[in-house]
PLY file of the C-alpha trace (Angstrom):
ply
format ascii 1.0
element vertex 385
property float x
property float y
property float z
element edge 384
property int vertex1
property int vertex2
end_header
-69.09 41.16 -19.47
-72.18 39.79 -17.68
-74.43 40.51 -20.67
-73.08 37.44 -22.48
-74.91 35.26 -19.98
-78.25 37.03 -20.45
-79.44 35.90 -23.84
-82.96 34.48 -24.25
-84.11 31.06 -25.36
-86.36 30.69 -28.39
-89.25 28.77 -26.84
-91.93 26.69 -28.50
-95.17 28.65 -28.71
-96.89 26.06 -26.53
-94.43 26.54 -23.66
-94.53 30.31 -24.03
-98.34 30.37 -23.86
-98.36 28.09 -20.82
-95.93 30.35 -18.94
-97.75 33.58 -19.81
-101.11 32.20 -18.68
-99.63 30.85 -15.44
-98.08 34.27 -14.73
-101.32 36.07 -15.71
-99.53 38.08 -18.39
-101.49 39.60 -21.30
-101.30 37.23 -24.24
-103.03 36.29 -27.44
-103.74 32.68 -28.26
-101.69 31.72 -31.34
-103.33 29.75 -34.09
-102.33 26.24 -35.10
-100.89 25.29 -31.73
-100.08 21.66 -31.07
-102.61 21.24 -28.27
-101.54 17.66 -27.54
-98.00 18.91 -26.89
-99.41 21.77 -24.79
-101.38 19.29 -22.65
-98.33 17.09 -22.16
-96.22 20.07 -21.08
-98.87 21.19 -18.57
-99.02 17.68 -17.15
-95.23 17.22 -17.02
-94.67 20.55 -15.26
-97.66 20.14 -12.90
-99.03 23.58 -13.69
-102.75 22.84 -14.00
-103.88 24.97 -10.99
-101.86 28.03 -12.05
-103.09 27.57 -15.61
-106.71 27.51 -14.40
-106.09 30.75 -12.47
-104.57 32.31 -15.60
-107.50 31.21 -17.74
-109.94 32.88 -15.31
-107.82 36.03 -15.34
-107.50 36.20 -19.13
-110.97 37.57 -19.73
-110.97 37.06 -23.49
-112.50 34.35 -25.60
-110.58 31.11 -25.26
-110.65 27.88 -27.25
-112.12 24.72 -25.77
-108.63 23.24 -25.50
-108.05 25.74 -22.66
-111.48 26.11 -21.07
-111.58 22.35 -20.41
-109.03 22.89 -17.63
-111.53 24.89 -15.57
-113.44 21.69 -14.88
-110.42 20.39 -12.91
-110.53 23.15 -10.29
-112.70 21.20 -7.85
-110.32 18.24 -7.96
-107.31 20.36 -6.95
-109.28 22.16 -4.22
-110.39 18.83 -2.72
-106.83 17.46 -2.89
-105.35 20.48 -1.13
-107.98 20.34 1.61
-107.22 16.64 2.20
-103.50 17.42 2.53
-104.18 20.32 4.90
-106.32 18.09 7.12
-103.66 15.37 7.08
-100.96 17.90 7.94
-103.06 19.28 10.80
-103.65 15.78 12.20
-99.96 14.83 12.07
-98.84 18.20 13.49
-101.29 17.83 16.39
-100.25 14.24 17.12
-96.55 15.11 17.09
-97.06 18.20 19.26
-99.02 16.17 21.82
-96.14 13.68 21.91
-93.53 16.43 22.31
-91.99 15.87 18.86
-90.81 19.01 17.08
-91.94 19.13 13.44
-91.15 21.54 10.58
-93.33 21.60 7.47
-90.93 22.05 4.56
-93.21 22.65 1.55
-96.73 21.48 0.78
-99.97 23.49 1.07
-98.53 26.01 3.56
-95.92 27.03 0.99
-98.71 27.39 -1.58
-100.55 29.77 0.75
-97.40 31.84 1.28
-96.52 32.07 -2.42
-99.92 32.22 -4.09
-102.42 32.97 -1.33
-104.29 29.71 -2.00
-103.41 26.17 -0.85
-104.80 24.66 -4.06
-102.55 26.57 -6.50
-99.48 24.44 -5.97
-99.78 20.77 -6.77
-97.84 18.31 -4.66
-98.18 14.61 -4.24
-96.61 14.46 -0.80
-96.15 16.26 2.49
-92.50 16.90 3.43
-91.97 16.99 7.18
-88.70 17.43 9.06
-88.02 16.01 12.52
-84.89 15.52 14.62
-83.17 12.21 13.90
-83.49 11.17 17.53
-87.28 11.50 17.18
-87.49 9.51 13.95
-88.47 6.17 15.52
-91.15 7.72 17.76
-92.51 9.78 14.87
-92.70 6.68 12.69
-94.57 4.82 15.43
-97.15 7.62 15.68
-97.66 7.61 11.92
-98.20 3.85 11.90
-100.75 4.25 14.70
-102.52 6.80 12.50
-102.78 4.28 9.67
-99.77 5.27 7.59
-97.80 2.45 6.01
-94.02 2.61 5.67
-92.54 2.16 2.19
-92.11 -1.54 1.52
-88.33 -1.70 1.16
-87.95 -0.09 4.60
-90.55 -2.33 6.23
-88.49 -5.39 5.30
-85.13 -3.76 6.10
-83.13 -5.12 9.01
-81.78 -2.65 11.62
-78.31 -2.78 10.02
-79.70 -2.06 6.55
-81.75 0.88 7.83
-78.71 2.28 9.61
-76.70 2.09 6.37
-79.56 3.71 4.45
-79.66 6.58 6.95
-75.91 7.11 6.60
-75.74 7.35 2.81
-79.23 8.29 1.56
-78.93 11.83 0.19
-82.58 12.80 0.62
-82.66 11.31 4.12
-86.32 10.53 4.41
-88.72 7.68 4.98
-91.91 7.48 2.95
-95.30 6.69 4.52
-98.55 6.29 2.62
-102.21 6.34 3.63
-104.68 6.34 0.78
-103.97 9.33 -1.45
-101.69 10.96 1.13
-97.95 10.41 0.77
-95.85 11.66 3.67
-92.07 12.02 3.54
-90.55 12.09 7.01
-87.14 13.78 6.70
-84.46 13.88 9.34
-82.18 16.08 7.23
-82.80 18.44 4.31
-81.20 17.93 0.90
-79.13 21.10 1.24
-78.43 20.67 4.97
-74.80 19.65 5.28
-73.70 21.04 8.64
-76.73 22.52 10.35
-78.33 20.49 13.10
-82.07 20.23 13.46
-81.76 22.45 16.53
-80.30 25.24 14.38
-83.13 24.93 11.85
-85.62 24.92 14.71
-84.12 28.12 16.11
-84.59 29.81 12.72
-88.10 28.46 12.13
-91.16 30.60 11.57
-94.64 29.79 12.81
-97.93 29.71 10.94
-101.46 28.92 12.07
-103.15 25.81 10.72
-106.74 25.15 11.77
-106.26 26.96 15.06
-102.95 25.37 15.98
-99.37 26.66 15.46
-97.15 24.81 13.01
-93.48 25.45 12.24
-92.14 26.12 8.74
-88.58 26.69 7.53
-87.14 30.11 8.33
-86.42 32.64 5.60
-82.70 31.74 5.44
-83.56 28.07 4.87
-86.67 28.22 2.68
-85.08 29.39 -0.57
-82.01 27.10 -0.30
-84.31 24.12 0.37
-86.49 24.88 -2.66
-83.66 25.68 -5.04
-81.44 22.71 -4.21
-84.41 20.37 -4.60
-85.19 21.89 -8.01
-81.54 21.80 -9.12
-81.10 18.23 -7.93
-83.94 17.19 -10.23
-82.81 19.33 -13.17
-85.74 21.78 -12.88
-87.83 19.04 -14.53
-90.95 20.74 -13.19
-91.39 24.39 -14.12
-93.65 24.57 -11.10
-90.52 24.55 -8.93
-89.04 27.43 -10.90
-92.23 29.47 -10.57
-92.18 28.84 -6.81
-88.70 30.37 -6.68
-89.81 33.24 -8.89
-92.73 34.05 -6.59
-90.51 33.83 -3.50
-87.98 36.24 -5.05
-90.75 38.77 -5.65
-91.81 38.86 -2.00
-91.07 42.10 -0.11
-87.80 41.94 1.79
-86.29 39.13 -0.27
-82.53 39.72 -0.53
-81.03 37.72 -3.39
-77.47 38.83 -2.61
-77.86 37.47 0.92
-79.11 34.14 -0.46
-76.21 33.98 -2.92
-73.66 34.70 -0.17
-75.24 32.07 2.06
-75.14 29.39 -0.62
-71.70 30.39 -1.89
-70.41 29.84 1.64
-71.68 26.24 1.30
-69.86 25.76 -1.99
-72.93 25.96 -4.23
-73.02 29.62 -5.28
-73.71 28.61 -8.89
-77.12 27.17 -7.97
-78.99 30.46 -7.21
-77.24 31.89 -10.28
-78.53 28.96 -12.32
-82.11 29.67 -11.25
-81.70 33.36 -12.17
-80.34 32.53 -15.62
-83.07 29.97 -16.34
-85.79 32.41 -15.26
-84.27 35.17 -17.40
-83.87 32.98 -20.47
-87.47 31.87 -20.15
-88.47 35.53 -20.27
-89.83 35.87 -16.73
-90.08 39.64 -16.08
-87.94 41.57 -13.61
-85.59 38.73 -12.70
-82.09 40.08 -13.20
-80.22 43.17 -14.32
-76.69 42.86 -15.78
-75.32 45.13 -13.04
-76.27 42.65 -10.30
-73.90 40.07 -11.82
-70.87 42.34 -11.93
-69.66 41.41 -8.44
-70.28 37.67 -8.89
-67.09 35.57 -9.25
-66.52 34.60 -12.87
-66.13 30.94 -11.90
-69.66 30.75 -10.44
-71.09 32.48 -13.52
-69.36 30.05 -15.85
-70.53 27.03 -13.87
-74.12 28.33 -13.77
-74.07 29.08 -17.52
-72.77 25.58 -18.29
-75.59 24.04 -16.25
-78.11 26.39 -17.84
-77.12 25.23 -21.33
-78.11 21.69 -20.32
-81.47 22.76 -18.88
-83.42 23.73 -22.01
-83.59 20.22 -23.52
-84.88 18.97 -20.17
-87.58 21.67 -19.95
-88.89 21.10 -23.46
-89.54 17.42 -22.99
-93.07 16.44 -22.08
-91.71 13.25 -20.51
-88.72 12.58 -18.29
-85.40 13.11 -20.12
-83.38 10.30 -21.63
-80.40 9.09 -19.62
-77.69 10.81 -21.77
-79.49 14.19 -21.51
-79.81 13.82 -17.76
-76.20 12.77 -17.22
-74.92 15.73 -19.28
-76.57 17.95 -16.66
-76.08 15.85 -13.53
-72.31 15.45 -13.91
-71.92 19.26 -13.65
-73.79 19.53 -10.34
-71.65 20.01 -7.23
-71.89 17.23 -4.63
-73.10 19.71 -2.01
-76.44 20.06 -3.84
-77.27 16.53 -2.76
-76.22 17.11 0.84
-73.63 14.33 0.56
-69.93 14.41 1.25
-67.53 12.73 -1.16
-67.15 9.89 1.34
-70.90 9.36 1.38
-70.94 9.22 -2.43
-68.16 6.63 -2.38
-69.88 4.61 0.33
-73.18 4.74 -1.55
-71.48 3.48 -4.72
-69.48 0.71 -3.07
-72.19 -0.33 -0.62
-75.25 -2.51 -1.25
-78.41 -1.32 -2.97
-81.91 -2.78 -2.91
-80.83 -4.99 -5.81
-78.20 -6.76 -3.67
-80.67 -7.17 -0.82
-83.11 -8.85 -3.20
-80.34 -10.95 -4.73
-79.29 -12.52 -1.44
-80.81 -12.08 2.02
-77.93 -11.96 4.52
-78.35 -11.55 8.28
-77.02 -8.38 9.87
-73.99 -10.26 11.21
-72.85 -10.87 7.63
-73.73 -7.40 6.32
-70.07 -6.78 5.43
-70.33 -9.45 2.71
-72.57 -7.12 0.67
-69.48 -4.99 0.02
-67.90 -8.02 -1.69
-71.05 -8.88 -3.64
-71.76 -5.32 -4.82
-68.85 -4.88 -7.33
-69.56 -8.28 -8.91
-73.31 -7.66 -9.29
-72.65 -4.11 -10.59
-70.21 -5.41 -13.22
-72.60 -8.16 -14.34
-75.40 -5.62 -14.80
-73.13 -3.27 -16.74
-71.93 -6.04 -19.06
-75.18 -7.89 -19.60
-77.82 -5.30 -18.72
-80.42 -5.61 -16.04
-81.92 -3.87 -13.06
-80.04 -0.86 -11.68
0 1
1 2
2 3
3 4
4 5
5 6
6 7
7 8
8 9
9 10
10 11
11 12
12 13
13 14
14 15
15 16
16 17
17 18
18 19
19 20
20 21
21 22
22 23
23 24
24 25
25 26
26 27
27 28
28 29
29 30
30 31
31 32
32 33
33 34
34 35
35 36
36 37
37 38
38 39
39 40
40 41
41 42
42 43
43 44
44 45
45 46
46 47
47 48
48 49
49 50
50 51
51 52
52 53
53 54
54 55
55 56
56 57
57 58
58 59
59 60
60 61
61 62
62 63
63 64
64 65
65 66
66 67
67 68
68 69
69 70
70 71
71 72
72 73
73 74
74 75
75 76
76 77
77 78
78 79
79 80
80 81
81 82
82 83
83 84
84 85
85 86
86 87
87 88
88 89
89 90
90 91
91 92
92 93
93 94
94 95
95 96
96 97
97 98
98 99
99 100
100 101
101 102
102 103
103 104
104 105
105 106
106 107
107 108
108 109
109 110
110 111
111 112
112 113
113 114
114 115
115 116
116 117
117 118
118 119
119 120
120 121
121 122
122 123
123 124
124 125
125 126
126 127
127 128
128 129
129 130
130 131
131 132
132 133
133 134
134 135
135 136
136 137
137 138
138 139
139 140
140 141
141 142
142 143
143 144
144 145
145 146
146 147
147 148
148 149
149 150
150 151
151 152
152 153
153 154
154 155
155 156
156 157
157 158
158 159
159 160
160 161
161 162
162 163
163 164
164 165
165 166
166 167
167 168
168 169
169 170
170 171
171 172
172 173
173 174
174 175
175 176
176 177
177 178
178 179
179 180
180 181
181 182
182 183
183 184
184 185
185 186
186 187
187 188
188 189
189 190
190 191
191 192
192 193
193 194
194 195
195 196
196 197
197 198
198 199
199 200
200 201
201 202
202 203
203 204
204 205
205 206
206 207
207 208
208 209
209 210
210 211
211 212
212 213
213 214
214 215
215 216
216 217
217 218
218 219
219 220
220 221
221 222
222 223
223 224
224 225
225 226
226 227
227 228
228 229
229 230
230 231
231 232
232 233
233 234
234 235
235 236
236 237
237 238
238 239
239 240
240 241
241 242
242 243
243 244
244 245
245 246
246 247
247 248
248 249
249 250
250 251
251 252
252 253
253 254
254 255
255 256
256 257
257 258
258 259
259 260
260 261
261 262
262 263
263 264
264 265
265 266
266 267
267 268
268 269
269 270
270 271
271 272
272 273
273 274
274 275
275 276
276 277
277 278
278 279
279 280
280 281
281 282
282 283
283 284
284 285
285 286
286 287
287 288
288 289
289 290
290 291
291 292
292 293
293 294
294 295
295 296
296 297
297 298
298 299
299 300
300 301
301 302
302 303
303 304
304 305
305 306
306 307
307 308
308 309
309 310
310 311
311 312
312 313
313 314
314 315
315 316
316 317
317 318
318 319
319 320
320 321
321 322
322 323
323 324
324 325
325 326
326 327
327 328
328 329
329 330
330 331
331 332
332 333
333 334
334 335
335 336
336 337
337 338
338 339
339 340
340 341
341 342
342 343
343 344
344 345
345 346
346 347
347 348
348 349
349 350
350 351
351 352
352 353
353 354
354 355
355 356
356 357
357 358
358 359
359 360
360 361
361 362
362 363
363 364
364 365
365 366
366 367
367 368
368 369
369 370
370 371
371 372
372 373
373 374
374 375
375 376
376 377
377 378
378 379
379 380
380 381
381 382
382 383
383 384
């Protein structure tokens, strides 16, 4: 029965070559490749560092369209070092102030998965703090020269409180030069757990001579996979992160599935397995391991998987109809929102309403009257969403 879910996708040669090089698999370079399409895929999926590693490992003669990537290695090494130094500085400042901090992804995850902080590209540093420490943490970051995202700088206390209640990603964005820092007070997948529970399950790493907390093993995979699923696996880099994590000694996929099924999103780890298998990643799944999985979860995962391939093959972000065909099948729990939060987010004001009319906090309730009218006008006549 489970074999029907385990067919393979017929991939473009450009995508197949990119994956094999990133995984350091033996491969021959096909002739007459569309190298422009190959370059766009590499850029879209943020796989330049892993591609460079694969090119070094290949050993054979390679065309100039591939060897040109080796010149980028210094850029990624410098970027990762800058993010490590920034992470060390913030971790030290928070520790000195008695603020507990958990590093969610970033260069420490790259070290764990690939043994090298420069092999996983990331634009930002994702840090998790307790919500009661959010204001103090933000003050420290501003003292360090970080600038809060503009729409939050201008937000009134009532608007920020509403944002914190309904925003699914639950983070504030700070920037300083090339460093972008996302200060989370709740993870995407975190629906019931308090920060204290995550802190109890944390693991510690050493960064430049100082301890730093990272997500524990029961939280790391769910955090990565819900983030990837929420964004439709638009970056194959996220999928390869999950693949590397699954290959680590001691990883128990059945435990992860049971954990996420208990949260109502059992189809999401199944989705990742099916996508990996259909892409031809070796050693991902055997039919026997699916025999005990509820048929409903398998069917939901397969339906999502069918929507994934068009998203993966695009070298740009997908068109709205393609994205909605996938997004409407995702369970609400992936976004860490309850149904009431979804309803409140839809009925409540957005940045558009704030820009349309600037009301004082005492009249904040009027935004709920303005919102349906402005939404209808935009739907009928087009305009900013």
